[in-house]
PAMARTOR-659314 format. One line per field, with one value per residue: residue number from 1; z, x, y of N, C-alpha, C, O, CB in turn. Coordinates in pm, whole numbers. Atoms other than C-alpha are relative to their C-alpha. Glycine has a CB too. Layout:
BEGIN
k	[NUM, ...]
n_up	[Z, ...]
n_east	[X, ...]
n_north	[Y, ...]
ca_up	[Z, ...]
ca_east	[X, ...]
ca_north	[Y, ...]
c_up	[Z, ...]
c_east	[X, ...]
c_north	[Y, ...]
o_up	[Z, ...]
o_east	[X, ...]
o_north	[Y, ...]
cb_up	[Z, ...]
cb_east	[X, ...]
cb_north	[Y, ...]
//
This chain:
BEGIN
k	[1, 2, 3, 4, 5, 6, 7, 8, 9, 10, 11, 12, 13, 14, 15, 16, 17, 18, 19, 20, 21, 22, 23, 24, 25, 26, 27, 28, 29, 30, 31, 32, 33, 34, 35, 36, 37, 38, 39, 40, 41, 42, 43, 44, 45, 46, 47, 48, 49, 50, 51, 52, 53, 54, 55, 56, 57, 58, 59, 60, 61, 62, 63, 64, 65, 66, 67, 68, 69]
n_up	[121, -42, 95, 83, -24, -62, -88, 59, 39, -92, -113, -124, -86, -93, 30, 3, -145, -8, 74, -47, -104, -72, -7, 105, -14, -15, 132, 37, -30, 145, 146, -47, -24, 109, -43, 49, 163, 97, 80, 4, 74, -64, 98, -82, -107, -44, 9, 2, 57, 104, 7, 32, -147, -66, 44, 68, -149, -31, 15, -10, -193, -69, -27, -27, -19, 83, -43, 4, 59]
n_east	[75, 120, 116, -11, -21, -87, 49, -25, 68, -30, -15, -86, 115, 50, 128, 112, 74, 50, 109, 103, 0, 0, -84, -144, -12, 153, -23, -78, 63, 107, -81, -17, 86, 106, 145, 46, -53, -38, -145, -169, -96, -128, -76, -116, -5, 94, 171, 59, 153, 27, 97, 108, 37, -5, 177, 78, 64, 107, 122, 83, 18, 108, 114, 111, 137, 115, 99, 164, 83]
n_north	[-22, -113, 36, -125, -137, 7, 59, 166, 132, 112, -75, 67, 33, -104, -62, 59, -16, -178, 39, 103, -70, 118, 0, 63, 151, 110, 7, 119, 108, 50, 61, 138, 84, -74, 8, -108, -15, -160, 58, -76, 51, 2, -81, 66, -39, -139, 2, -176, 11, -47, -78, 54, 92, -51, -56, 172, 52, -89, 32, 103, 17, -94, 43, -101, -13, -101, -155, 36, -131]
ca_up	[-2498, -2515, -2679, -2901, -2627, -2463, -2222, -2110, -2189, -1931, -1566, -1211, -990, -734, -1009, -1086, -688, -692, -998, -811, -488, -353, -219, -383, -197, -251, -655, -586, -399, -721, -915, -699, -567, -905, -692, -851, -1238, -1274, -1574, -1563, -1784, -1685, -1880, -1730, -1361, -1398, -1357, -1511, -1627, -1907, -1856, -2047, -1827, -1579, -1674, -1847, -1451, -1353, -1576, -1561, -1155, -1145, -970, -960, -789, -991, -890, -725, -867]
ca_east	[25819, 25517, 25191, 25107, 25095, 25396, 25265, 25436, 25290, 25447, 25438, 25612, 25436, 25433, 25252, 24988, 24946, 24879, 24616, 24442, 24459, 24618, 24970, 25303, 25283, 24898, 25047, 25342, 25090, 24893, 25130, 25219, 24872, 24666, 24372, 24314, 24437, 24586, 24773, 25163, 25445, 25782, 26099, 26387, 26349, 26177, 25799, 25588, 25216, 25068, 24886, 24582, 24540, 24529, 24249, 24083, 24075, 23934, 23668, 23586, 23579, 23329, 23041, 22725, 22423, 22113, 21938, 21597, 21283]
ca_north	[4702, 4953, 4987, 5325, 5526, 5479, 5273, 4931, 4596, 4377, 4513, 4405, 4217, 4509, 4714, 4471, 4434, 4800, 4747, 4508, 4691, 4345, 4267, 4137, 3813, 3739, 3767, 3543, 3311, 3269, 3180, 2906, 2761, 2928, 2974, 3271, 3225, 3570, 3531, 3627, 3566, 3399, 3552, 3307, 3428, 3766, 3733, 3995, 4079, 4178, 4506, 4403, 4093, 4261, 4481, 4168, 4015, 4302, 4305, 3974, 3990, 4270, 4184, 4432, 4450, 4534, 4867, 4776, 5009]
c_up	[68, -81, -45, 104, 130, 159, 16, -27, 117, 104, 93, 60, 78, -74, -36, 113, -8, -78, 94, 173, 147, 12, -91, 30, -14, -170, 12, 88, -80, -19, 108, 36, -144, 74, -87, -134, -31, -90, 6, -143, 75, -139, 79, 143, 37, -44, -19, -47, -93, 63, -32, 55, 96, 13, -53, 100, -4, -53, 0, 169, 41, 7, 42, 39, -61, 127, 53, -76, 109]
c_east	[-114, -111, -6, -18, 88, -1, 81, -37, 16, 7, 79, -83, -58, -74, -144, -82, -100, -165, -102, -19, 25, 179, 105, -18, -159, 23, 74, -100, -63, 39, 18, -126, -147, -190, -64, -38, 30, 89, 163, 96, 111, 74, 112, -63, -34, -183, -62, -127, -31, -107, -108, -14, -42, -128, -83, -21, -67, -131, -99, -29, -76, -87, -67, -85, -61, -92, -126, -59, -97]
c_north	[63, 10, 173, 107, -11, -65, -150, -67, -71, 110, -100, -56, 121, 90, -79, -26, 91, 50, -57, 4, -140, -4, -93, -139, -69, -27, -111, -134, -54, -32, -123, -111, 17, -22, 92, 11, 146, -62, 83, -65, 10, -10, -68, -3, 128, -76, 125, -32, 31, 112, 9, -112, -6, 91, -50, -38, 57, 24, -116, -17, 79, -50, 147, -37, 63, 114, -22, 96, 13]
o_up	[187, -184, 10, 70, 243, 255, -77, -116, 177, 74, 56, 47, 70, -12, -18, 114, -10, -26, 109, 239, 254, -78, -177, -59, 17, -216, -44, 66, -63, -35, 93, 6, -143, 41, -137, -173, -126, -72, -3, -218, 149, -245, 173, 156, 152, -134, 46, -75, -145, 115, 48, 147, 134, 83, -51, 113, -58, 22, -2, 213, 161, -90, 108, -23, -86, 239, -35, -138, 105]
o_east	[-147, -100, 71, -20, 42, 69, 91, -100, -87, 34, 124, -198, -176, -167, -247, -205, -223, -256, -213, -61, -33, 238, 77, -20, -195, -57, 38, -60, -99, -9, -67, -110, -257, -292, -173, -139, -15, 173, 183, 61, 144, 33, 150, -145, -26, -236, -51, -161, 76, -209, -172, -85, -106, -229, -187, -143, -174, -227, -222, -107, -105, -127, -13, -126, -33, -144, -211, 11, -181]
o_north	[59, -57, 252, 225, 6, -31, -229, -8, -101, 226, -209, -14, 155, 140, -13, -30, 82, 114, -6, -91, -157, 55, -176, -224, -182, -109, -214, -249, -170, -145, -211, -230, -37, -81, 63, 70, 211, -150, 204, -156, 103, -58, 2, -94, 173, -140, 229, -147, 64, 68, 78, -72, -104, 75, 16, -33, 30, 35, -116, -101, 78, -114, 236, -135, 181, 107, -6, 177, 102]
cb_up	[-94, 2, 88, -124, 15, -17, -29, 26, -126, -28, 57, 100, 98, 73, -107, -51, 117, -110, -105, -54, -9, -88, 98, 46, 161, 62, -70, 62, 80, -104, -90, 121, 170, -199, 154, 23, -119, 88, -172, 182, -122, 118, -15, -3, 29, -141, 128, -116, 47, -105, -31, -114, 54, -10, -73, -90, 127, -7, -73, -75, 103, -44, 106, -78, 90, -94, -129, 143, -159]
cb_east	[-34, 47, -167, -111, -140, 33, -142, 32, 59, 140, -140, 78, 41, 104, 32, 19, 89, 144, 39, 55, -157, -91, -12, 187, 75, -210, 59, 188, -61, -60, 178, 77, -38, 23, -30, 75, -122, 93, -42, 108, 14, 27, -15, 153, 91, 61, -71, 84, -87, -43, 17, -15, 47, 103, -25, 83, 48, 41, -6, 69, 126, -38, 6, -45, -32, -145, -42, -79, -81]
cb_north	[-132, 143, -87, 12, 88, 111, 2, -75, -79, -109, 54, 82, -107, 71, 80, -94, 48, 105, -95, -160, 100, -140, 1, 54, -36, 101, 114, 23, 8, 35, 98, 20, 36, -111, 35, 80, -50, 154, 3, -60, 56, -128, 181, 91, -25, 192, -53, 131, 49, -108, 51, -7, -34, 29, 92, -131, -1, 95, 35, -130, 28, 110, -121, 65, 29, -135, 100, -2, -19]
//
């Protein structure tokens, strides 16, 4: 699967981990315990992540301190 720019829509655990700057085992543990609620897709035994979901997860968890004036 790919989008208009020829980028994959579904990415592997290792690629999602790289985007989030975490280890693949972190994502594997999250799939079991659902502590952080990072969305994933399971197709048979394969686990994939929707690239857009990972980008949205990053945006939702963005923390920015207000600049003092």
